[in-house]
C-alpha positions in Angstrom: 20.8 -19.3 -26.2 17.6 -17.4 -25.5 17.3 -19.2 -22.2 20.8 -18.2 -21.4 20.2 -14.6 -22.1 17.1 -14.7 -20.0 19.0 -16.2 -17.1 21.7 -13.6 -17.4 19.1 -10.8 -17.4 17.5 -12.1 -14.1 20.9 -12.9 -12.6 22.1 -9.3 -13.4 19.1 -7.9 -11.6 19.4 -10.2 -8.7 23.2 -9.6 -8.4 22.9 -5.8 -8.2 19.7 -5.9 -6.2 21.7 -8.1 -3.8 24.7 -5.8 -3.9 22.8 -2.6 -3.1 20.3 -4.4 -1.0 23.1 -5.8 1.1 24.8 -2.4 1.4 21.4 -0.9 2.3 20.9 -3.7 4.8 24.3 -2.8 6.4 23.3 0.9 6.3 20.0 0.1 7.9 21.7 -1.9 10.6 24.0 1.0 11.5 21.1 3.4 11.1 19.0 1.3 13.5 21.8 1.6 16.1 21.9 5.3 15.5 18.2 5.8 15.5 17.9 3.7 18.7 20.5 5.8 20.5 19.0 9.1 19.2 15.5 8.0 20.2 16.6 7.1 23.7 18.5 10.4 24.0 16.0 12.9 22.4 12.7 11.0 22.6 9.8 11.5 20.2 9.9 15.3 20.5 13.5 15.4 19.5 13.1 13.0 16.5 10.0 15.1 15.5 12.2 18.2 15.5 14.8 16.5 13.3 12.0 15.4 11.0 10.6 18.9 10.5 14.1 20.3 9.8 14.8 17.5 7.3 11.5 17.9 5.5 12.0 21.6 5.2 15.5 21.3 3.9 14.4 18.7 1.3 11.6 21.0 0.2 14.0 23.9 -0.5 16.6 21.5 -2.1 14.0 19.9 -4.4 12.7 23.4 -5.3 16.1 24.7 -6.4 18.2 21.9 -7.8 16.5 22.1 -11.3 16.1 18.3 -11.3 19.7 17.8 -12.2 20.2 14.8 -9.9 17.7 12.9 -12.1 17.8 14.4 -15.6 21.7 14.3 -15.6 21.6 10.5 -15.1 19.6 10.1 -18.3 21.9 12.3 -20.4 25.2 10.9 -19.0 23.9 7.3 -19.3 23.0 7.7 -23.0 26.4 9.3 -23.9 28.3 6.7 -21.8 26.5 3.7 -23.4 27.0 5.0 -26.9 30.7 5.6 -26.3 30.6 9.3 -27.1 33.6 10.3 -25.0 33.8 14.0 -26.0 30.1 14.5 -25.5 30.3 12.7 -22.2 33.0 15.0 -20.8 31.0 18.1 -22.0 27.8 16.8 -20.2 29.8 16.1 -17.0 31.3 19.6 -17.0 27.9 21.2 -17.6 26.3 19.2 -14.8 29.0 20.4 -12.4 28.6 24.0 -13.4 24.8 23.9 -13.1 25.1 22.1 -9.7 27.3 24.9 -8.4 24.8 27.5 -9.7 21.8 25.7 -8.1 23.9 25.3 -4.9 24.3 29.0 -4.6 20.7 29.7 -5.3 19.4 27.1 -2.8 21.7 28.4 -0.1 20.6 32.0 -0.5 16.9 31.2 -0.9 16.9 29.1 2.3 18.6 31.9 4.2 16.3 34.6 2.9 13.2 32.6 3.6 14.1 31.6 7.1 11.6 33.8 8.8 8.8 32.4 6.6 10.0 28.8 7.1 9.9 29.3 10.8 6.3 30.6 10.6 5.1 27.8 8.3 6.8 25.0 10.2 6.4 25.8 13.8 3.6 27.1 16.0 5.9 27.7 18.9 9.3 29.4 19.5 11.6 31.2 17.1 13.6 28.9 14.8 14.7 31.5 12.2 18.3 31.3 13.1 18.2 27.5 12.8 17.1 27.7 9.2 19.8 30.3 8.5 22.4 27.9 9.8 20.8 25.0 7.9 20.9 26.9 4.6 24.5 25.7 3.6 23.1 22.1 3.7 20.9 22.9 0.7 23.9 24.0 -1.2 25.9 20.9 -0.3 22.9 18.7 -1.3 23.0 20.3 -4.8 26.7 19.5 -5.3 26.2 16.0 -3.9 23.3 15.4 -6.3 25.3 16.4 -9.3 28.3 14.2 -8.4 26.0 11.2 -7.6 24.4 11.6 -11.1 27.8 11.3 -12.7 28.6 8.1 -10.9 25.1 6.6 -11.7 25.2 7.6 -15.3 28.7 6.1 -15.7 27.6 2.8 -14.0 30.1 3.3 -11.1 28.0 1.1 -8.8 30.7 -0.1 -6.5 31.8 3.5 -5.5 28.2 4.3 -4.9 27.9 1.4 -2.5 31.1 2.3 -0.7 30.0 6.0 -0.3 26.8 4.8 1.2 28.5 2.6 3.8 31.1 5.3 4.8 28.4 7.9 5.1 26.1 6.0 7.4 29.1 5.0 9.7 30.2 8.6 9.7 26.7 9.7 10.7 26.7 7.3 13.6 30.1 8.3 15.0 29.5 12.1 14.6 25.8 12.6 15.5 25.3 10.3 18.5 28.1 11.9 20.7 26.8 15.4 19.8 23.2 14.5 20.8 24.5 12.8 24.0 26.4 15.8 25.2 24.2 18.7 23.9 20.8 17.2 23.3 18.4 19.0 21.0 21.0 21.9 20.7 23.1 19.5 18.5 20.5 18.9 15.9 21.6 21.7 13.5 25.3 21.0 13.8 24.8 17.3 13.4 22.7 17.8 10.2 25.4 20.1 8.8 28.3 17.7 9.5 26.4 14.8 7.9 25.7 16.8 4.7 29.4 17.9 4.6 30.6 14.4 5.0 28.4 13.0 2.2 29.4 15.8 -0.2 33.1 15.3 0.4 32.9 11.5 0.1 30.9 11.7 -3.2 33.3 14.3 -4.7 36.3 12.1 -3.7 35.0 9.2 -5.7 33.5 11.1 -8.6 36.8 12.9 -9.1 38.5 9.5 -9.8 36.2 8.6 -12.7 35.7 12.1 -14.0 38.4 14.6 -13.0 37.2 18.1 -12.3 37.4 20.4 -15.3 35.0 23.1 -14.5 34.1 25.2 -17.6 33.9 28.9 -16.8 32.8 29.9 -20.3 29.2 31.1 -20.5 28.5 28.8 -23.4 28.4 25.8 -21.1 25.3 27.0 -19.3 23.6 27.2 -22.7 24.6 23.6 -23.5 22.8 22.4 -20.3 19.5 24.1 -21.2 18.0 20.9 -22.6 18.9 19.1 -19.4 17.5 21.9 -17.3 14.2 22.1 -19.3 13.8 18.3 -18.7 14.5 18.9 -15.0 12.0 21.6 -14.5 9.1 19.1 -14.2 11.3 17.0 -11.8 11.7 20.2 -9.7 7.9 20.6 -9.6 7.4 17.0 -8.8 10.1 17.3 -6.0 8.3 20.4 -4.7 5.0 18.5 -4.6 6.6 15.5 -2.9 8.5 17.4 -0.4 5.6 19.8 0.0 3.2 16.9 0.7 5.6 15.6 3.4 6.0 19.1 4.8 2.3 19.7 4.9 1.6 16.3 6.6 4.2 16.8 9.3 3.2 20.5 9.9 -0.5 19.4 10.0 0.3 16.7 12.6 2.5 19.2 14.6 -0.3 21.9 14.7 -3.3 19.5 15.0 -1.7 17.3 17.6 1.9 17.7 18.9 5.6 17.5 18.1 5.5 14.0 19.7 2.9 12.9 17.2 5.3 14.0 14.4 8.1 12.0 16.0 5.9 8.9 16.2 4.7 9.3 12.6 8.3 9.8 11.4 9.6 6.7 13.1 6.8 4.6 11.8 7.1 6.0 8.3 10.9 5.5 8.3 10.8 1.9 9.4 8.3 0.8 6.7 9.0 3.1 3.8 12.8 3.6 4.3 14.0 0.3 5.7 12.0 -1.8 3.3 13.5 0.2 0.5 16.7 -1.8 0.8 15.2 -4.0 -2.0 14.5 -0.9 -4.1 18.0 0.6 -3.7 19.2 -0.8 -7.0 16.5 0.9 -9.0 18.0 4.3 -9.3 21.6 3.2 -9.5 21.4 0.2 -11.9 17.9 -0.1 -13.3 17.2 3.5 -14.3 20.4 3.9 -16.4 19.7 0.5 -18.1 16.1 1.5 -18.8 17.2 4.9 -20.1 19.6 3.3 -22.6 16.7 1.3 -24.1 13.8 3.7 -23.7 13.2 3.8 -27.5 12.6 0.1 -27.7 9.2 -0.7 -26.3 9.5 -4.5 -26.1 13.0 -4.3 -24.5 11.9 -1.6 -22.0 8.8 -3.7 -21.1 11.1 -6.8 -20.5 13.5 -4.8 -18.4 10.7 -3.4 -16.3 8.8 -6.7 -15.8 12.0 -8.6 -14.8 12.9 -5.9 -12.3 9.4 -6.1 -10.8 9.5 -9.9 -10.5 12.8 -9.9 -8.7 11.9 -7.0 -6.4 8.5 -8.5 -5.5 10.0 -11.9 -4.8 12.7 -10.5 -2.6 10.5 -8.1 -0.6 7.5 -10.2 0.0 8.9 -12.5 2.7 10.5 -9.5 4.4 7.1 -7.8 4.5 5.4 -10.8 6.2 8.1 -11.1 8.9 8.1 -7.3 9.4 4.3 -7.3 10.0 4.5 -10.1 12.5 7.6 -8.9 14.4 6.8 -5.2 14.6 5.6 -5.4 18.3 9.2 -6.6 19.1 11.2 -4.6 16.5 9.8 -1.2 17.2 10.5 -1.1 21.0 13.9 -2.8 20.3 15.0 -0.4 17.6 13.5 2.8 19.1 11.8 2.5 22.5 8.6 1.5 24.2 7.4 5.2 23.8 6.9 4.5 20.1 4.4 1.7 20.5 1.3 3.8 19.6 2.5 3.8 15.9 2.5 0.0 15.5 -1.0 -0.1 14.1 -0.2 2.5 11.4 2.9 0.6 10.4 1.2 -2.8 10.1 -1.4 -1.3 7.7 1.3 0.5 5.7 3.1 -2.8 5.0 0.3 -3.8 2.6 1.1 -0.7 0.4 4.7 -2.0 0.0 3.5 -4.9 -2.2 2.0 -2.4 -4.6 5.0 -0.2 -4.3 7.3 -3.1 -5.4 5.3 -3.4 -8.6 4.7 0.3 -9.2 8.2 1.8 -8.7 9.9 0.2 -11.8 7.0 1.3 -14.0 7.1 4.8 -12.5 10.7 5.2 -14.0 9.3 4.8 -17.5 8.3 8.4 -18.0 11.7 9.5 -16.7 13.6 7.2 -19.0 11.7 8.5 -22.0 12.3 12.1 -20.9 8.6 12.7 -20.5 8.9 14.8 -17.4 5.5 16.2 -17.6 3.8 12.8 -17.4 6.0 12.1 -14.4 4.9 15.5 -12.9 1.2 14.7 -13.5 1.5 11.3 -11.9 3.4 12.6 -8.9 0.9 15.5 -8.4 -2.1 13.2 -8.4 -0.5 10.9 -5.7 0.7 13.8 -3.5 -2.7 15.5 -3.5 -4.5 12.2 -2.8 -2.0 11.4 0.0 -2.3 14.8 1.8 -6.1 14.8 1.6 -6.3 11.2 2.8 -4.0 11.7 5.8 -5.9 14.9 6.9 -9.2 13.1 6.7 -8.1 9.8 8.2 -6.1 11.3 11.1 -9.1 13.1 12.3 -11.1 9.8 12.4 -8.5 7.3 13.6 -5.4 9.1 14.7 -2.0 7.6 13.7 -3.6 4.4 12.6 -5.7 6.4 10.2 -2.4 7.7 8.7 -1.5 4.1 7.8 -4.9 3.6 6.2 -4.4 6.8 4.2 -0.9 6.0 3.0 -2.0 2.5 1.9 -5.1 3.7 0.1 -3.1 6.4 -1.7 -0.5 3.8 -2.7 -3.0 1.4 -4.1 -4.8 4.1 -6.1 -1.4 5.4 -7.4 -0.5 1.9 -8.5 -3.6 1.6 -10.7 -3.3 5.1 -12.1 0.3 4.5 -13.1 -0.5 1.1 -14.6 -3.3 2.5 -16.8 -1.5 5.7 -17.8 1.7 3.9 -18.9 -0.3 1.3 -20.8 -2.1 4.0 -22.8 0.8 6.4 -23.2 3.8 4.1 -23.7 2.3 0.7 -24.5 3.6 -0.9 -21.3 2.2 -4.3 -20.6 2.5 -6.0 -17.2 3.7 -9.6 -17.7 1.7 -12.7 -16.8 4.6 -13.6 -14.4 4.2 -10.4 -12.4 0.4 -11.0 -12.0 1.1 -14.6 -11.0 3.7 -13.8 -8.4 1.6 -11.0 -7.0 -1.4 -13.3 -6.8 0.7 -15.7 -4.8 2.6 -13.3 -2.4 -0.1 -10.6 -1.7 -2.4 -13.1 0.1 0.5 -14.0 2.5 0.7 -10.3 3.4 -3.0 -9.9 3.9 -3.1 -13.0 6.1 -0.2 -11.7 8.1 -2.1 -8.5 8.8 -5.1 -10.4 9.8 -3.0 -12.5 12.2 -2.1 -9.2 14.1 -5.7 -9.3 15.5 -5.2 -12.8 17.1 -5.1 -12.4 20.9 -3.5 -15.8 21.6 0.3 -15.4 21.7 1.0 -19.0 20.6 -1.4 -18.8 17.7 -0.1 -15.4 16.7 3.6 -16.4 16.6 2.9 -19.8 15.1 0.7 -18.6 12.3 2.8 -15.6 11.6 6.0 -17.6 11.4 4.5 -20.2 9.1 3.2 -17.5 6.7 6.7 -15.9 6.6 8.4 -19.3 6.0 5.9 -20.1 3.2 6.4 -16.8 1.5 10.2 -17.2 1.7 10.0 -20.8 0.3 7.9 -19.6 -2.7 10.3 -16.8 -3.5 13.4 -19.0 -3.3 11.9 -21.7 -5.5 11.0 -19.2 -8.2 14.3 -17.3 -8.1 16.2 -20.6 -8.4 14.3 -21.4 -11.6 14.7 -17.9 -13.0 18.5 -17.4 -12.5 21.7 -19.3 -12.8 23.2 -17.4 -9.8 22.6 -20.3 -7.5 24.4 -22.7 -9.7 27.3 -20.2 -10.2 27.7 -19.9 -6.4 27.7 -23.7 -6.1 30.4 -24.0 -8.8 32.5 -21.4 -7.1 32.2 -23.2 -3.8 33.1 -26.5 -5.4 36.2 -25.0 -7.1 37.3 -23.4 -3.8 37.0 -26.7 -2.0 38.9 -28.5 -4.8 41.8 -26.0 -4.5 41.9 -26.6 -0.7 
């Protein structure tokens, strides 16, 4: 019976990681087409301009949303799991009211600060009007964040997946034609349309599971004070994270050029964002489950360690193949103009192994409502990252950025591991250490292969490393889960009916 429960636990993680990983994979595929077309149309300078606008919008959004997209998931999840229907409806209504309030504040703040944002972000031209026109996006992001929190807290995973697919397709069919006909002049309208589409899609699905019953009595704002207090540290962490990203991109823009920002953004996106398809289930499935068991140390440790095992085993082969095939993938997905960033990306891949282990652990302070510990850990990482990038870029250019990101990621991993062990009694499992000891050497060897000049040797050794990593992951996952046997049984039943 214990073995059966264990199998179901691993199978659940693998199932929903596969669901959201598959959806994320589809999103990435559509996004790759979109990014390829945009890169060809606008070039590095255009993608750099998009990056600067996005980082500024995210900074304002994270500064004004009061952490509701995160703190609300915890509150809704706890009420939902305990079956407290009346309390659940009150929390949802309060979340929506606070989301509208923060939407208005974010919109006004972005519009009022537009002259300063232009001064801080750009060293050329006048972009004040652009930031004024982008300010409604901050408001829409606040509404979208609140509705997303409702769906996550109520475990509506399939609608979240559907929204994600529809959004990325809509972004493709709306933005590419605009960029083709109007070039860089279409950046602001395109960003506005994409934010509007995402908000409307999210509201359409959240309305089905939680009909809109907006409370206009002032007492509802007071009922959300606890959630808001919890979210204040999330806001500060969001400001630090977005601020670090903003500082790095502004530094690159002023120290080098807008083209350098575009190269950095493309490399960062391919490694950090595209690889995150394996991590996409963390916020939607893992975090609500962890929040529901945050008072049980042993259970929480088990949930975290199992999530790490599955994430690491799934992502490790992908990282090896990514390292080896980057010289082909980057020109194919963007263009040959982006080749200078390949070195940065190949170094960054090493950081993803540590990220696969770190991320599930990093959700522990959030699940326990210890937002100040979360803020402290985020602050340490952001400061280290900015300082490392500034120093390393001056020495080695874009490749130095890769060294800085990897160094900061490894340091952050050890800091979080030690902090959560002392503060919450978290213990990393022997299986996690064992699997990391097996898979990490494959990644390091793949990086070393990138220095091989002989093409035949390069591709042969790289492919063998990728296949070996994949074989190890498949063998372990088959032992851990009953999912493979379930698929075979379903296939056998289908064949029998035929």
